[in-house]
C-alpha positions in Angstrom: 109.2 116.4 109.9 112.0 118.9 110.0 110.8 119.8 113.5 107.4 121.0 112.1 104.3 119.2 113.4 102.3 120.4 110.4 104.4 118.3 108.1 103.8 115.0 109.9 100.5 114.1 108.1 102.0 114.9 104.7 105.2 113.0 105.2 103.3 110.0 106.8 100.9 109.8 103.8 103.8 110.1 101.3 105.8 107.4 103.1 102.8 105.0 102.9 102.2 105.8 99.3 105.9 105.1 98.6 105.5 101.7 100.2 107.0 102.0 103.7 106.7 99.1 106.0 106.2 101.1 109.2 105.7 104.6 110.5 107.6 106.0 113.5 105.8 109.1 114.9 106.4 111.3 117.9 103.0 111.6 119.6 102.0 113.5 122.7 98.7 114.5 124.3 100.0 118.0 124.7 103.0 118.6 122.5 103.5 122.1 123.7 104.2 120.7 127.2 106.4 117.8 126.0 109.8 117.7 127.6 111.4 116.7 124.3 110.3 116.7 120.6 107.3 118.8 121.3 107.6 120.9 118.1 107.5 117.9 115.9 105.1 115.7 117.9 101.7 115.0 116.5 98.8 115.6 118.9 97.5 112.3 120.3 94.0 113.2 119.3 95.1 113.6 115.7 96.6 110.1 115.4 93.5 108.0 114.8 92.4 110.0 111.8 96.0 110.0 110.3 96.2 106.2 110.7 92.8 105.7 109.0 94.0 107.7 106.0 97.3 105.9 105.9 95.5 102.5 106.0 93.2 103.6 103.1 96.2 104.7 101.1 98.0 101.3 101.8 94.8 99.4 100.9 94.4 101.3 97.6 98.1 100.6 96.6 97.8 97.0 97.6 94.7 96.6 95.4 96.3 98.5 92.5 99.4 96.2 92.7 97.4 93.0 92.9 97.7 90.5 90.0 94.9 90.9 87.5 94.3 94.5 88.4 93.5 96.3 85.1 96.4 98.2 83.7 96.3 100.9 81.0 97.6 99.8 77.6 101.1 101.1 76.8 101.3 103.5 74.0 
């Protein structure tokens, strides 16, 4: 995240789209009060929505990579 909390959702979604096997996220209920990693910690309240989006991305990629999924004809 380069120490910037705002980048966490973008990087997490990109990692899932690229096929990562896991996400490792710093999460805290009040990042501004965290003793360490506060600036790059995701707010705990924001975690469920991010995970839902990541799961939808993974599901879409899994479906698109499934055998028999229609592929465009090569030119």
